[in-house]
N, C-alpha and C positions, 0 to 999 in steps of 0.2 A: 460743311456738316460732315461729309464723309471723312475729311482729315481729322475732325473732331472724335468720331466713332472710333476711328483707328487708333489715336493717341489714348482714349480711355481704355481700349482693350490691351493695349501695350503696357499701360500702367497696371492693369489687374493682374497680367501674366508676370510682371517683375515684382509685384506684391506677394502673390502666390508662391513665387520662387524664393523670395527672401524669408517668407515663413517656413517653407519645407527645409530650407538649408540653415535656419536659426538654431542656435545651441539651446535657447529656452524651449522650443518646441520639443526638440529631441529629448531633453531632460524630463519635461512633463510626460511625454510619451513613455518614457522608461519607468518613471515612477508610478504611472497608472496601470502598465502592463504587468500582470502577474500570471504564473501558472501552478495549480494546485496538483500535486502528485499525491494520490491516496495510496499507502502502503498496506493498511489494514484496518478493518472495521471488526470490533469484538462482540462477542455475545457473552452473556453472564455464566458463570460457572455452574456445573451440576456436581454436588458433593453427595458422598455417602453419609451414613450416621456418625462417623468419626471425623467428619470435615476432611475427608480425603477426596481429591478430586477425581471424577470419573471420566471426565473430557479435558481436553486441552493440556494433556501431560507432555506432549512432545512439542519440538520447536522447529521452525526453519529459519535460516539466515537469509534475510531479504535486504538488498542493497538498492539505495536510491542514488542514481547515477546522473550527475550533471556532466554532458559530454564535453570533453577538454583532452587537450594532448596529454595531460597527467592521468586523468581516470582512464584512458585508453592504455596507457603504458602499464598501469597497476593492473587491469583486467587482463591484458595480453600475457602478463607474467603469472596469472592465477588460473585462467581457463583453459582447457584444451583447444587445440587449433579448430576442431570441428565446430566447436561451441562458439568460439571468438568469430567466426566467419559470421554467424547470423548475428551476433552483438555489434558487429562493425557497421551494419547498415543503420542500426539505432544510433551509435555515436556520430555517424555523418549527418544526420537528420537535426542534430543540435538540440533536439527536444529532450527534457528530463524523462528517464524511464526507470522502472523497478526491475531487479534482476534477482533471482533466486541463487543462492551460492551453496555449493557443496562443500566448501572449505572456509574455514574461519579468515575473517578479515577486519581489520581496524578501521573506523571511520577516519577519513583524509580530508584533503582540502575540498575536493570535488566528489566525494562519495560518503554517503551516510549509511551506517550498517545498522540493522534493527532485528531482534529476536521477536519472531512472530508465531503464536501458537498454532499448532495444527489441531484442529477441532477433534478428530477421532483417529485411534490408532488401527493399524490394520487388523489386529486380533482385539477389537473393542470388547470391553466387558459389559455384560447386560445390555446387548445393543437393542433387543426388543422393548427393554423398559425405557431406555434413553431416547431411541427413536434417531432421526436424523433431519438434516436442513436440505433445502433445494440450492441451487447455484446461486441464488440472490441472498442466502443466509436466513431464509425463513423457515420455521420449523413445520415439518410435513407430518411426522408421526411421534408417538410416544410422549415423554416429558418435554422434548424440544417443541411439540404442538400444543400440548396443554398449557405451558408456561411461556408461550412465544412472546406475549405481551411484555412479560417481565424480564426475560432473557436478552431481548433485542433493544429495551429502552435505555437509551444513554449509557451504554456499557464501554464507551472508550474507543480510540482510535488512533492511528498514527498517519501523519501527513507531513509533506514537505512543501512550503511555498517559495517559488523562485521569481525573480525578477527576469522577465523574458521581453523580447521584441515582438513584432507584429505577427511573427510566424512561430512562436513559442521556442525561439532559440534563447538559451541562457545568456544574459548579459555578463561579460566578464567583469570581475571586481565587486560584484553585488553579493550581499549577504542573504543568504536563505534562512528561512525560519522553520524550525521543527516544531510541530505540534504533537505532544505525546502524552494522552490521558488514559493509557492502557491499564493503569491501577483500577480503573472503575470496573474491569472485567472480573474482579474478585468477588462482585456481589452475584447471587445466584440463588439456586433452590437447593435444600438439603433433603435428601430421601432417607428412608428407613433401611435401605440396603446396606449391608456390611461387605465392603469391597473383598476382604479376606475371604469371608465364607462364600460369597458368590463366586470368587475365582476357584475355590475348591469344588464348589458344587458343579461348575461348568467342566472343569477336568474330569470329574467322575462321570457326568452325563455322557461327555464325548467318548469316553472309554467304554461305558456299559450300555448306553441307551442309543437306539436307532432313530428315534424321534421323539418329540414332546419336550 
């Protein structure tokens, strides 16, 4: 009886080992494992009476990076040494990551580059009317709050889907899938403000008014 139990245990161990080493299981795991990198979620636009945008007029360049020897070489030739030191740890992890770039770069084999709207300018026009959003992108005041449901409902996104292993390292040779529905962000709210008149009024007020 003891010998029979030992034999059964050995057979079970051999079976588990063969499954773990089998190409079929590895391929199935690779097919089922994926990692989604979110690049941007957009809000609807806010326009003046002439359909000129009052928000999202500036853009940042965001790179979706799949760590590899090639992407490391491209970034090391683009980024200053001080910034590259912090990026190196991200490359070592093997996990896809997003990186804001100060210089233009074309998409390549392991890097996808996107132009992403910056919601507000440093000198934002009519800031008290437009309002602002919190860190999660929810309207807190002004038009952003009053029309939050409309401005935040299905307004587009950019994401990249990678094939990865169990610890989210990108699998070499696998195709990535880019989802870009950013065109939906053009839907929004039209105000009665005229941005040209508003700009002139703010310039005069800044010069001649102490408050109000």
